LOTORLUM-351056 format. One record per residue: residue in three letters; residue number from 1; x, y, z of N, C-alpha, C in turn. Coordinates in nm, 2 decimals. Layout:
BEGIN
   residu   num     n_c1     n_c2     n_c3    ca_c1    ca_c2    ca_c3     c_c1     c_c2     c_c3
      ALA   NUM        X        Y        Z        X        Y        Z        X        Y        Z
...
//
This chain:
BEGIN
   residu   num     n_c1     n_c2     n_c3    ca_c1    ca_c2    ca_c3     c_c1     c_c2     c_c3
      UNK     1    -1.04    -3.29    -1.76    -0.94    -3.25    -1.66    -0.81    -3.21    -1.74
      UNK     2    -0.76    -3.09    -1.73    -0.65    -3.05    -1.80    -0.52    -3.07    -1.71
      UNK     3    -0.43    -3.13    -1.77    -0.30    -3.16    -1.72    -0.21    -3.04    -1.70
      UNK     4    -0.15    -3.02    -1.57    -0.07    -2.91    -1.55     0.06    -2.94    -1.61
      UNK     5     0.13    -2.83    -1.64     0.26    -2.85    -1.71     0.36    -2.91    -1.60
      UNK     6     0.48    -2.97    -1.66     0.58    -3.03    -1.57     0.62    -2.94    -1.45
      UNK     7     0.64    -2.80    -1.49     0.71    -2.73    -1.39     0.60    -2.70    -1.27
      UNK     8     0.47    -2.69    -1.31     0.38    -2.67    -1.21     0.36    -2.80    -1.12
      UNK     9     0.35    -2.91    -1.18     0.36    -3.04    -1.11     0.48    -3.05    -1.02
      UNK    10     0.60    -3.00    -1.07     0.71    -3.01    -0.98     0.70    -2.93    -0.87
      UNK    11     0.65    -2.79    -0.88     0.62    -2.71    -0.77     0.52    -2.76    -0.67
      UNK    12     0.42    -2.82    -0.72     0.32    -2.89    -0.62     0.38    -2.99    -0.55
      UNK    13     0.48    -3.07    -0.61     0.54    -3.17    -0.51     0.64    -3.13    -0.42
      UNK    14     0.70    -3.01    -0.46     0.80    -2.95    -0.37     0.73    -2.89    -0.25
      UNK    15     0.60    -2.83    -0.28     0.54    -2.75    -0.16     0.49    -2.84    -0.07
      UNK    16     0.47    -2.99    -0.09     0.43    -3.07     0.01     0.54    -3.06     0.12
      UNK    17     0.67    -3.03     0.10     0.76    -3.02     0.21     0.78    -2.88     0.27
      UNK    18     0.70    -2.79     0.23     0.72    -2.65     0.27     0.71    -2.63     0.43
      UNK    19     0.80    -2.57     0.48     0.79    -2.52     0.63     0.81    -2.38     0.64
      UNK    20     0.69    -2.32     0.66     0.69    -2.17     0.68     0.68    -2.13     0.82
      UNK    21     0.77    -2.03     0.85     0.78    -1.97     0.99     0.78    -1.81     0.98
      UNK    22     0.69    -1.76     1.07     0.68    -1.61     1.07     0.78    -1.56     1.18
      UNK    23     0.87    -1.46     1.14     0.96    -1.40     1.22     0.91    -1.27     1.29
      UNK    24     0.85    -1.18     1.20     0.78    -1.05     1.25     0.68    -1.02     1.16
      UNK    25     0.58    -0.94     1.20     0.46    -0.90     1.13     0.40    -0.77     1.18
      UNK    26     0.35    -0.68     1.10     0.30    -0.55     1.16     0.22    -0.47     1.06
      UNK    27     0.15    -0.38     1.09     0.09    -0.28     1.01     0.17    -0.15     1.03
      UNK    28     0.21    -0.08     0.93     0.30     0.04     0.95     0.27     0.15     0.84
      UNK    29     0.28     0.27     0.90     0.29     0.38     0.82     0.43     0.44     0.83
      UNK    30     0.49     0.42     0.70     0.64     0.46     0.71     0.65     0.62     0.69
      UNK    31     0.78     0.66     0.73     0.79     0.81     0.71     0.90     0.83     0.62
      UNK    32     0.95     0.96     0.62     1.04     1.01     0.51     1.17     0.94     0.55
      UNK    33     1.19     0.88     0.66     1.32     0.80     0.68     1.32     0.67     0.66
      UNK    34     1.22     0.62     0.60     1.20     0.48     0.56     1.30     0.46     0.43
      UNK    35     1.42     0.41     0.47     1.52     0.39     0.36     1.63     0.30     0.40
      UNK    36     1.66     0.20     0.30     1.78     0.11     0.33     1.83     0.08     0.19
      UNK    37     1.96     0.09     0.17     2.02     0.06     0.05     2.10    -0.06     0.04
      UNK    38     2.09    -0.14    -0.06     2.20    -0.26    -0.09     2.22    -0.35     0.04
      UNK    39     2.11    -0.41     0.07     2.13    -0.51     0.19     2.08    -0.65     0.13
      UNK    40     2.13    -0.75     0.20     2.08    -0.89     0.18     2.04    -0.95     0.31
      UNK    41     1.93    -1.01     0.31     1.87    -1.08     0.44     1.87    -1.23     0.40
      UNK    42     1.87    -1.30     0.52     1.85    -1.45     0.51     1.70    -1.48     0.52
      UNK    43     1.61    -1.39     0.54     1.46    -1.42     0.54     1.40    -1.35     0.42
      UNK    44     1.27    -1.37     0.40     1.20    -1.31     0.30     1.10    -1.21     0.35
      UNK    45     1.06    -1.10     0.28     0.97    -0.99     0.32     0.84    -1.00     0.22
      UNK    46     0.74    -0.98     0.28     0.60    -0.97     0.20     0.54    -0.85     0.25
      UNK    47     0.51    -0.77     0.16     0.43    -0.64     0.20     0.30    -0.64     0.12
      UNK    48     0.20    -0.58     0.19     0.07    -0.55     0.12     0.05    -0.40     0.12
      UNK    49     0.06    -0.33     0.01     0.05    -0.20     0.00    -0.09    -0.14     0.01
      UNK    50    -0.12    -0.07     0.11    -0.26    -0.03     0.12    -0.27     0.13     0.07
      UNK    51    -0.17     0.21     0.09    -0.17     0.35     0.04    -0.03     0.40     0.02
      UNK    52    -0.02     0.51    -0.06     0.11     0.58    -0.08     0.19     0.52    -0.18
      UNK    53     0.33     0.58    -0.19     0.42     0.55    -0.29     0.56     0.54    -0.24
      UNK    54     0.63     0.47    -0.31     0.76     0.43    -0.26     0.85     0.36    -0.38
      UNK    55     0.97     0.34    -0.35     1.06     0.28    -0.45     1.13     0.14    -0.38
      UNK    56     1.12     0.04    -0.45     1.18    -0.08    -0.41     1.26    -0.14    -0.52
      UNK    57     1.39    -0.19    -0.50     1.48    -0.25    -0.60     1.52    -0.39    -0.54
      UNK    58     1.49    -0.48    -0.63     1.54    -0.62    -0.60     1.61    -0.69    -0.71
      UNK    59     1.74    -0.72    -0.68     1.82    -0.78    -0.79     1.85    -0.69    -0.90
      UNK    60     1.86    -0.56    -0.87     1.88    -0.46    -0.99     1.77    -0.41    -1.06
      UNK    61     1.65    -0.45    -1.03     1.53    -0.40    -1.09     1.45    -0.32    -1.00
      UNK    62     1.41    -0.20    -1.05     1.34    -0.10    -0.97     1.19    -0.11    -0.99
      UNK    63     1.11    -0.11    -0.87     0.96    -0.12    -0.88     0.91    -0.01    -0.80
      UNK    64     0.78     0.03    -0.85     0.71     0.13    -0.77     0.56     0.07    -0.74
      UNK    65     0.56     0.00    -0.63     0.44    -0.08    -0.60     0.33     0.01    -0.59
      UNK    66     0.21    -0.03    -0.62     0.08     0.04    -0.62    -0.01    -0.02    -0.50
      UNK    67    -0.10     0.06    -0.45    -0.20     0.01    -0.35    -0.28    -0.11    -0.41
      UNK    68    -0.29    -0.21    -0.32    -0.36    -0.34    -0.37    -0.26    -0.44    -0.42
      UNK    69    -0.14    -0.41    -0.42    -0.03    -0.51    -0.47     0.04    -0.58    -0.34
      UNK    70     0.07    -0.70    -0.37     0.16    -0.77    -0.28     0.30    -0.76    -0.34
      UNK    71     0.40    -0.73    -0.25     0.54    -0.71    -0.28     0.62    -0.83    -0.21
      UNK    72     0.69    -0.91    -0.28     0.77    -1.02    -0.24     0.91    -0.98    -0.26
      UNK    73     0.98    -0.98    -0.16     1.13    -0.95    -0.15     1.19    -1.08    -0.12
      UNK    74     1.26    -1.16    -0.19     1.31    -1.29    -0.16     1.44    -1.28    -0.09
      UNK    75     1.48    -1.39    -0.01     1.60    -1.40     0.07     1.73    -1.39    -0.01
      UNK    76     1.84    -1.37     0.04     1.97    -1.38    -0.04     1.99    -1.32    -0.17
      UNK    77     1.90    -1.21    -0.18     1.90    -1.12    -0.31     1.93    -0.97    -0.26
      UNK    78     2.01    -0.91    -0.33     2.04    -0.76    -0.30     1.91    -0.67    -0.32
      UNK    79     1.89    -0.59    -0.21     1.77    -0.52    -0.23     1.78    -0.37    -0.16
      UNK    80     1.70    -0.29    -0.20     1.70    -0.15    -0.15     1.55    -0.11    -0.15
      UNK    81     1.51    -0.02    -0.05     1.39     0.05    -0.05     1.40     0.19     0.00
      UNK    82     1.29     0.28    -0.03     1.31     0.42     0.01     1.17     0.48    -0.01
      UNK    83     1.14     0.59     0.06     1.04     0.68     0.04     1.08     0.77    -0.07
      UNK    84     0.99     0.82    -0.16     1.02     0.90    -0.28     0.95     1.05    -0.28
      UNK    85     0.86     1.05    -0.18     0.78     1.19    -0.18     0.72     1.20    -0.04
      UNK    86     0.62     1.29    -0.04     0.55     1.32     0.10     0.43     1.23     0.11
      UNK    87     0.41     1.13     0.03     0.31     1.04     0.03     0.36     0.89     0.06
      UNK    88     0.42     0.86     0.17     0.49     0.73     0.19     0.38     0.62     0.21
      UNK    89     0.45     0.50     0.20     0.36     0.37     0.21     0.30     0.36     0.34
      UNK    90     0.17     0.31     0.34     0.10     0.26     0.45     0.08     0.11     0.41
      UNK    91     0.12     0.02     0.49     0.14    -0.13     0.45     0.14    -0.23     0.56
      UNK    92     0.09    -0.33     0.53     0.11    -0.46     0.61     0.24    -0.51     0.56
      UNK    93     0.32    -0.57     0.66     0.44    -0.64     0.63     0.47    -0.76     0.72
      UNK    94     0.56    -0.85     0.66     0.59    -0.96     0.75     0.72    -1.01     0.69
      UNK    95     0.81    -1.06     0.79     0.94    -1.13     0.76     0.91    -1.26     0.79
      UNK    96     0.96    -1.35     0.71     0.93    -1.50     0.71     1.05    -1.59     0.64
      UNK    97     1.04    -1.71     0.68     1.10    -1.81     0.60     1.01    -1.92     0.54
      UNK    98     1.05    -1.97     0.43     0.96    -2.09     0.36     1.06    -2.18     0.31
      UNK    99     1.10    -2.27     0.40     1.21    -2.36     0.39     1.15    -2.50     0.31
      UNK   100     1.23    -2.54     0.21     1.21    -2.67     0.16     1.34    -2.75     0.18
      UNK   101     1.35    -2.83     0.29     1.46    -2.90     0.32     1.56    -2.78     0.38
      UNK   102     1.69    -2.78     0.31     1.79    -2.68     0.37     1.79    -2.56     0.28
      UNK   103     1.68    -2.54     0.18     1.67    -2.42     0.09     1.56    -2.36     0.12
      UNK   104     1.55    -2.23     0.08     1.43    -2.15     0.07     1.36    -2.16    -0.05
      UNK   105     1.22    -2.17    -0.05     1.14    -2.17    -0.17     1.17    -2.08    -0.27
      UNK   106     1.21    -1.95    -0.23     1.24    -1.85    -0.32     1.38    -1.85    -0.38
      UNK   107     1.46    -1.94    -0.32     1.59    -1.98    -0.38     1.57    -2.08    -0.49
      UNK   108     1.46    -2.16    -0.49     1.43    -2.26    -0.59     1.35    -2.22    -0.71
      UNK   109     1.26    -2.13    -0.68     1.17    -2.07    -0.78     1.16    -1.91    -0.77
      UNK   110     1.14    -1.87    -0.89     1.14    -1.73    -0.90     1.01    -1.68    -0.93
      UNK   111     0.95    -1.60    -0.84     0.81    -1.54    -0.84     0.82    -1.39    -0.87
      UNK   112     0.72    -1.33    -0.92     0.73    -1.18    -0.94     0.74    -1.10    -0.82
      UNK   113     0.81    -0.99    -0.82     0.82    -0.90    -0.70     0.69    -0.84    -0.67
      UNK   114     0.62    -0.79    -0.77     0.49    -0.71    -0.74     0.38    -0.80    -0.81
      UNK   115     0.27    -0.82    -0.74     0.16    -0.90    -0.77     0.04    -0.81    -0.75
      UNK   116    -0.04    -0.79    -0.85    -0.17    -0.71    -0.84    -0.28    -0.81    -0.80
      UNK   117    -0.35    -0.79    -0.70    -0.46    -0.89    -0.64    -0.60    -0.84    -0.70
      UNK   118    -0.67    -0.94    -0.75    -0.80    -0.92    -0.78    -0.88    -0.87    -0.66
      UNK   119    -0.86    -0.94    -0.54    -0.92    -0.91    -0.41    -0.83    -0.89    -0.30
      UNK   120    -0.77    -0.76    -0.30    -0.68    -0.73    -0.20    -0.74    -0.75    -0.05
      UNK   121    -0.87    -0.74    -0.03    -0.93    -0.75     0.10    -0.90    -0.89     0.16
      UNK   122    -0.89    -0.99     0.08    -0.85    -1.13     0.12    -0.71    -1.12     0.18
      UNK   123    -0.62    -1.06     0.13    -0.48    -1.05     0.18    -0.47    -0.97     0.30
      UNK   124    -0.56    -0.85     0.30    -0.57    -0.76     0.43    -0.62    -0.85     0.54
      UNK   125    -0.72    -0.93     0.52    -0.78    -1.01     0.63    -0.67    -1.11     0.68
      UNK   126    -0.59    -1.16     0.60    -0.49    -1.27     0.63    -0.38    -1.20     0.71
      UNK   127    -0.34    -1.09     0.66    -0.23    -1.01     0.74    -0.29    -0.97     0.87
      UNK   128    -0.41    -0.93     0.89    -0.45    -0.90     1.02    -0.46    -1.02     1.11
      UNK   129    -0.51    -1.13     1.05    -0.50    -1.25     1.13    -0.35    -1.30     1.17
      UNK   130    -0.27    -1.29     1.08    -0.13    -1.32     1.10    -0.07    -1.23     1.21
      UNK   131    -0.10    -1.11     1.20    -0.03    -1.01     1.33    -0.09    -1.04     1.46
      UNK   132    -0.23    -1.08     1.47    -0.28    -1.10     1.58    -0.24    -1.24     1.64
      UNK   133    -0.23    -1.34     1.56    -0.19    -1.46     1.60    -0.06    -1.47     1.65
      UNK   134     0.04    -1.40     1.57     0.18    -1.40     1.60     0.22    -1.33     1.73
      UNK   135     0.14    -1.22     1.76     0.15    -1.15     1.88     0.12    -1.23     2.01
      UNK   136     0.05    -1.34     1.99    -0.01    -1.40     2.10     0.12    -1.50     2.17
      UNK   137     0.19    -1.54     2.08     0.30    -1.63     2.13     0.27    -1.75     2.21
      UNK   138     0.15    -1.80     2.18     0.09    -1.92     2.25     0.11    -2.04     2.14
      UNK   139     0.10    -2.16     2.19     0.11    -2.27     2.09     0.00    -2.25     1.97
      UNK   140    -0.12    -2.23     2.01    -0.23    -2.21     1.91    -0.21    -2.09     1.82
      UNK   141    -0.14    -1.98     1.90    -0.11    -1.86     1.81     0.00    -1.89     1.71
      UNK   142     0.10    -1.97     1.75     0.20    -2.00     1.65     0.14    -2.08     1.54
      UNK   143     0.06    -2.17     1.56    -0.01    -2.24     1.45    -0.10    -2.15     1.37
      UNK   144    -0.17    -2.06     1.44    -0.26    -1.97     1.36    -0.19    -1.87     1.28
      UNK   145    -0.07    -1.83     1.32     0.02    -1.74     1.23     0.07    -1.81     1.13
      UNK   146     0.11    -1.93     1.15     0.17    -2.01     1.03     0.06    -2.03     0.93
      UNK   147    -0.06    -2.08     0.99    -0.17    -2.10     0.88    -0.20    -1.97     0.80
      UNK   148    -0.20    -1.87     0.86    -0.23    -1.74     0.78    -0.11    -1.71     0.69
      UNK   149     0.01    -1.74     0.73     0.12    -1.72     0.63     0.11    -1.82     0.52
      UNK   150     0.08    -1.94     0.54     0.05    -2.03     0.43    -0.05    -1.98     0.34
      UNK   151    -0.16    -1.94     0.40    -0.27    -1.90     0.31    -0.22    -1.75     0.21
      UNK   152    -0.14    -1.68     0.28    -0.07    -1.57     0.20     0.02    -1.62     0.10
      UNK   153     0.09    -1.72     0.12     0.18    -1.78     0.02     0.09    -1.85    -0.09
      UNK   154    -0.02    -1.91    -0.05    -0.11    -1.97    -0.15    -0.16    -1.87    -0.25
      UNK   155    -0.18    -1.73    -0.20    -0.22    -1.62    -0.28    -0.11    -1.60    -0.38
      UNK   156     0.01    -1.59    -0.33     0.12    -1.56    -0.42     0.14    -1.67    -0.52
      UNK   157     0.13    -1.79    -0.49     0.14    -1.90    -0.59     0.01    -1.89    -0.69
      UNK   158    -0.10    -1.87    -0.64    -0.22    -1.86    -0.72    -0.21    -1.75    -0.82
      UNK   159    -0.15    -1.64    -0.78    -0.15    -1.52    -0.87    -0.02    -1.53    -0.98
      UNK   160     0.05    -1.64    -0.95     0.17    -1.66    -1.05     0.14    -1.78    -1.14
      UNK   161     0.10    -1.75    -1.27     0.07    -1.86    -1.36     0.17    -1.98    -1.36
      UNK   162     0.31    -1.95    -1.38     0.40    -2.06    -1.38     0.53    -2.01    -1.33
      UNK   163     0.55    -2.02    -1.20     0.69    -1.97    -1.15     0.80    -2.04    -1.22
      UNK   164     0.91    -1.96    -1.24     1.02    -2.00    -1.31     1.12    -2.06    -1.21
      UNK   165     1.16    -2.19    -1.23     1.27    -2.23    -1.16     1.40    -2.16    -1.17
      UNK   166     1.46    -2.14    -1.05     1.59    -2.06    -1.04     1.70    -2.14    -1.12
      UNK   167     1.76    -2.08    -1.21     1.87    -2.16    -1.28     1.98    -2.19    -1.19
      UNK   168     2.02    -2.10    -1.11     2.13    -2.13    -1.01     2.11    -2.25    -0.92
      UNK   169     1.98    -2.26    -0.88     1.93    -2.36    -0.79     1.92    -2.50    -0.86
      UNK   170     1.89    -2.50    -0.99     1.86    -2.62    -1.07     1.99    -2.66    -1.15
      UNK   171     2.11    -2.60    -1.13     2.20    -2.65    -1.23     2.18    -2.61    -1.36
      UNK   172     2.15    -2.47    -1.39     2.13    -2.42    -1.52     2.02    -2.50    -1.60
      UNK   173     1.92    -2.52    -1.51     1.80    -2.59    -1.57     1.81    -2.74    -1.57
      UNK   174     1.92    -2.81    -1.53     1.94    -2.94    -1.56     1.84    -3.03    -1.47
      UNK   175     1.81    -2.98    -1.35     1.72    -3.06    -1.27     1.57    -3.02    -1.30
      UNK   176     1.55    -2.92    -1.36     1.41    -2.89    -1.43     1.40    -2.99    -1.54
      UNK   177     1.50    -3.02    -1.62     1.51    -3.12    -1.73     1.47    -3.27    -1.67
      UNK   178     1.53    -3.29    -1.55     1.51    -3.43    -1.49     1.37    -3.42    -1.46
      UNK   179     1.31    -3.33    -1.39     1.17    -3.33    -1.35     1.08    -3.34    -1.47
      UNK   180     1.11    -3.28    -1.59     1.02    -3.29    -1.69     1.03    -3.44    -1.75
      UNK   181     1.15    -3.50    -1.75     1.17    -3.64    -1.80     1.09    -3.73    -1.71
      UNK   182     1.09    -3.71    -1.58     1.02    -3.79    -1.48     0.87    -3.79    -1.53
      UNK   183     0.82    -3.66    -1.54     0.68    -3.65    -1.57     0.63    -3.71    -1.71
      UNK   184     0.72    -3.70    -1.80     0.68    -3.78    -1.93     0.69    -3.93    -1.91
      UNK   185     0.74    -3.99    -1.81     0.76    -4.13    -1.81     0.71    -4.20    -1.67
      UNK   186     0.59    -4.14    -1.64     0.54    -4.19    -1.50     0.49    -4.34    -1.52
      UNK   187     0.47    -4.38    -1.63     0.44    -4.51    -1.66     0.55    -4.62    -1.66
      UNK   188     0.66    -4.56    -1.65     0.79    -4.65    -1.66     0.86    -4.66    -1.52
      UNK   189     0.96    -4.74    -1.51     1.04    -4.76    -1.39     1.16    -4.68    -1.42
      UNK   190     1.21    -4.60    -1.33     1.33    -4.52    -1.35     1.42    -4.54    -1.23
      UNK   191     1.55    -4.53    -1.26     1.66    -4.54    -1.16     1.73    -4.41    -1.13
      UNK   192     1.80    -4.41    -1.03     1.88    -4.29    -1.00     1.99    -4.28    -1.10
      UNK   193     2.06    -4.40    -1.13     2.17    -4.39    -1.23     2.12    -4.34    -1.37
      UNK   194     2.00    -4.38    -1.40     1.94    -4.32    -1.54     1.92    -4.17    -1.52
      UNK   195     1.88    -4.13    -1.42     1.84    -3.99    -1.41     1.98    -3.91    -1.40
      UNK   196     2.07    -3.95    -1.33     2.20    -3.90    -1.32     2.28    -3.89    -1.45
      UNK   197     2.27    -4.00    -1.52     2.33    -4.00    -1.67     2.27    -3.90    -1.75
      UNK   198     2.14    -3.87    -1.73     2.07    -3.78    -1.82     2.12    -3.63    -1.82
      UNK   199     2.18    -3.59    -1.69     2.24    -3.46    -1.68     2.39    -3.47    -1.65
      UNK   200     2.45    -3.58    -1.67     2.59    -3.62    -1.66     2.64    -3.58    -1.52
      UNK   201     2.57    -3.62    -1.41     2.62    -3.60    -1.27     2.65    -3.74    -1.22
      UNK   202     2.75    -3.74    -1.13     2.76    -3.87    -1.06     2.65    -3.90    -0.98
      UNK   203     2.60    -4.02    -0.96     2.48    -4.05    -0.88     2.47    -4.00    -0.74
      UNK   204     2.59    -4.00    -0.67     2.58    -3.93    -0.53     2.57    -3.79    -0.54
      UNK   205     2.63    -3.73    -0.62     2.62    -3.58    -0.64     2.47    -3.55    -0.68
      UNK   206     2.43    -3.62    -0.78     2.30    -3.60    -0.83     2.19    -3.61    -0.72
      UNK   207     2.20    -3.71    -0.62     2.11    -3.73    -0.52     2.10    -3.61    -0.42
      UNK   208     2.22    -3.55    -0.39     2.23    -3.43    -0.30     2.17    -3.31    -0.38
      UNK   209     2.21    -3.30    -0.50     2.16    -3.18    -0.58     2.01    -3.18    -0.59
      UNK   210     1.95    -3.30    -0.62     1.81    -3.32    -0.64     1.74    -3.29    -0.51
      UNK   211     1.79    -3.33    -0.40     1.74    -3.32    -0.27     1.72    -3.18    -0.24
      UNK   212     1.84    -3.10    -0.27     1.84    -2.96    -0.23     1.74    -2.89    -0.31
      UNK   213     1.71    -2.93    -0.43     1.62    -2.84    -0.52     1.48    -2.89    -0.48
      UNK   214     1.44    -3.01    -0.46     1.31    -3.06    -0.45     1.26    -3.11    -0.31
      UNK   215     1.35    -3.12    -0.21     1.32    -3.14    -0.07     1.29    -3.29    -0.06
      UNK   216     1.34    -3.39    -0.16     1.32    -3.53    -0.13     1.43    -3.59    -0.22
      UNK   217     1.44    -3.72    -0.19     1.53    -3.80    -0.28     1.45    -3.83    -0.42
      UNK   218     1.54    -3.86    -0.53     1.47    -3.87    -0.65     1.36    -3.99    -0.65
      UNK   219     1.38    -4.09    -0.58     1.29    -4.21    -0.57     1.17    -4.17    -0.51
      UNK   220     1.17    -4.10    -0.39     1.07    -4.04    -0.31     0.98    -3.94    -0.40
      UNK   221     1.05    -3.86    -0.47     0.98    -3.77    -0.57     0.91    -3.85    -0.67
      UNK   222     0.97    -3.95    -0.75     0.91    -4.02    -0.85     0.78    -4.09    -0.80
      UNK   223     0.79    -4.16    -0.68     0.68    -4.23    -0.63     0.56    -4.13    -0.59
      UNK   224     0.59    -4.01    -0.53     0.49    -3.92    -0.52     0.42    -3.88    -0.64
      UNK   225     0.50    -3.85    -0.74     0.43    -3.81    -0.88     0.35    -3.92    -0.94
      UNK   226     0.40    -4.05    -0.92     0.32    -4.16    -0.97     0.19    -4.17    -0.90
      UNK   227     0.18    -4.16    -0.76     0.07    -4.16    -0.68    -0.04    -4.05    -0.70
      UNK   228     0.03    -3.93    -0.74    -0.04    -3.82    -0.76    -0.12    -3.84    -0.91
      UNK   229    -0.05    -3.89    -1.00    -0.11    -3.94    -1.10    -0.22    -4.04    -1.10
      UNK   230    -0.19    -4.13    -1.02    -0.30    -4.23    -0.98    -0.42    -4.17    -0.93
      UNK   231    -0.41    -4.07    -0.84    -0.52    -4.00    -0.78    -0.61    -3.94    -0.89
      UNK   232    -0.54    -3.88    -0.99    -0.61    -3.82    -1.10    -0.68    -3.93    -1.19
      UNK   233    -0.62    -4.03    -1.21    -0.68    -4.15    -1.29    -0.81    -4.21    -1.22
      UNK   234    -0.80    -4.20    -1.10    -0.91    -4.27    -1.02    -1.04    -4.18    -1.04
      UNK   235    -1.03    -4.07    -1.08    -1.14    -3.99    -1.11    -1.22    -4.04    -1.24
      UNK   236    -1.15    -4.12    -1.32    -1.20    -4.17    -1.43    -1.26    -4.33    -1.42
      UNK   237    -1.27    -4.40    -1.53    -1.32    -4.53    -1.52    -1.22    -4.65    -1.54
      UNK   238    -1.09    -4.60    -1.54    -0.99    -4.71    -1.57    -0.99    -4.79    -1.44
      UNK   239    -0.97    -4.92    -1.45    -0.96    -5.02    -1.34    -0.84    -4.99    -1.25
      UNK   240    -0.85    -5.04    -1.13    -0.73    -5.02    -1.04    -0.61    -5.08    -1.09
      UNK   241    -0.62    -5.19    -1.15    -0.51    -5.27    -1.20    -0.45    -5.19    -1.33
      UNK   242    -0.54    -5.13    -1.41    -0.51    -5.05    -1.52    -0.44    -4.93    -1.47
      UNK   243    -0.47    -4.87    -1.36    -0.42    -4.75    -1.31    -0.27    -4.78    -1.26
      UNK   244    -0.26    -4.90    -1.18    -0.12    -4.94    -1.15    -0.02    -4.95    -1.27
      UNK   245    -0.08    -5.01    -1.37     0.01    -5.02    -1.49     0.04    -4.89    -1.56
      UNK   246    -0.05    -4.80    -1.54    -0.03    -4.67    -1.60     0.06    -4.59    -1.53
      UNK   247     0.08    -4.61    -1.40     0.18    -4.54    -1.33     0.31    -4.61    -1.30
      UNK   248     0.33    -4.73    -1.36     0.43    -4.81    -1.35     0.47    -4.86    -1.22
      UNK   249     0.36    -4.91    -1.14     0.37    -4.96    -1.02     0.32    -5.10    -1.02
      UNK   250     0.40    -5.21    -0.96     0.35    -5.34    -0.95     0.22    -5.34    -0.89
      UNK   251     0.12    -5.43    -0.94    -0.01    -5.41    -0.87    -0.02    -5.46    -0.75
      UNK   252     0.06    -5.56    -0.71     0.06    -5.61    -0.56     0.12    -5.51    -0.46
      UNK   253     0.19    -5.41    -0.52     0.24    -5.30    -0.42     0.16    -5.18    -0.43
      UNK   254     0.07    -5.17    -0.54     0.02    -5.04    -0.56    -0.09    -5.00    -0.45
      UNK   255    -0.17    -5.10    -0.39    -0.26    -5.05    -0.30    -0.21    -5.00    -0.17
      UNK   256    -0.09    -5.09    -0.13    -0.03    -5.04    -0.01     0.04    -4.90    -0.01
      UNK   257     0.10    -4.90    -0.13     0.17    -4.75    -0.15     0.08    -4.64    -0.15
      UNK   258    -0.04    -4.67    -0.22    -0.15    -4.57    -0.23    -0.20    -4.54    -0.09
      UNK   259    -0.23    -4.64    -0.02    -0.29    -4.62     0.12    -0.19    -4.55     0.21
      UNK   260    -0.07    -4.58     0.21     0.04    -4.52     0.28     0.04    -4.37     0.25
      UNK   261     0.03    -4.34     0.13     0.04    -4.19     0.08    -0.09    -4.13     0.12
      UNK   262    -0.22    -4.18     0.10    -0.34    -4.10     0.11    -0.42    -4.14     0.23
      UNK   263    -0.40    -4.25     0.29    -0.48    -4.30     0.40    -0.58    -4.39     0.36
      UNK   264    -0.61    -4.41     0.23    -0.72    -4.49     0.18    -0.67    -4.58     0.06
      UNK   265    -0.73    -4.69     0.06    -0.70    -4.78    -0.05    -0.75    -4.72    -0.18
      UNK   266    -0.70    -4.75    -0.31    -0.75    -4.69    -0.42    -0.91    -4.71    -0.44
      UNK   267    -0.96    -4.82    -0.40    -1.11    -4.84    -0.42    -1.18    -4.75    -0.33
      UNK   268    -1.14    -4.72    -0.20    -1.19    -4.64    -0.10    -1.19    -4.50    -0.15
      UNK   269    -1.08    -4.46    -0.21    -1.05    -4.32    -0.26    -1.15    -4.30    -0.37
      UNK   270    -1.17    -4.39    -0.45    -1.26    -4.38    -0.57    -1.40    -4.36    -0.51
      UNK   271    -1.45    -4.44    -0.42    -1.59    -4.42    -0.36    -1.60    -4.29    -0.30
      UNK   272    -1.50    -4.24    -0.23    -1.51    -4.10    -0.17    -1.53    -4.00    -0.29
      UNK   273    -1.45    -4.01    -0.39    -1.47    -3.92    -0.50    -1.61    -3.92    -0.56
      UNK   274    -1.66    -4.05    -0.57    -1.79    -4.05    -0.63    -1.91    -4.00    -0.54
      UNK   275    -1.88    -4.00    -0.41    -2.00    -3.94    -0.32    -2.00    -3.80    -0.34
//
């Protein structure tokens, strides 16, 4: 089993708190009037280019997406788009939010604007489901649209080897440094004061900044990462007591914490894995 990098582990933990909501979605053939310059939205846009050509600018960088590519235009970033010739885009599109607490996922992590897909048919199928379910506006339609949106976001994450934490959202990388520090010391006990001193923050400010970046308190985040590590270790032969020590949790608390997190005791979880 290959261990993921600290940044990937941090993203995985953050995504447990993701709340995705669809605002609008459709399939569109744009025309020569498809054009808007220098605007900023509070929601994200996701396109799947099927045919045609066009120009998209995000945060000062110009792109010319190709058929078969996903285009991600994140919120709160200056953007422009325009038709460039008589072969305009034919595309699926949606407007959506992807919240982690009071922040959007794409404020916290930087993903590529254009992603070439190995199998664009999968994205096309998901977009079609998203449009159909969102149009129904029924309780199950709301959930169906959200499920399709989450699968599209899973494609974005899967096609991005290692998303880059946004420096503005992480205090010029300071909170990324904290996440790395945590990942390297999961066998130890850590305190908020210790972590705050690491980046020279007051503990109260540190808690607020950490929650804004990762969607949970520092202690909740640490415990989740410890229990995620424990789940990995249960795939091996180490005893349950040894695993508790390896993740820095008192053995008499470990089973109850693990069951609260997974719904199974460590021994039940191991039996399920071995089946």
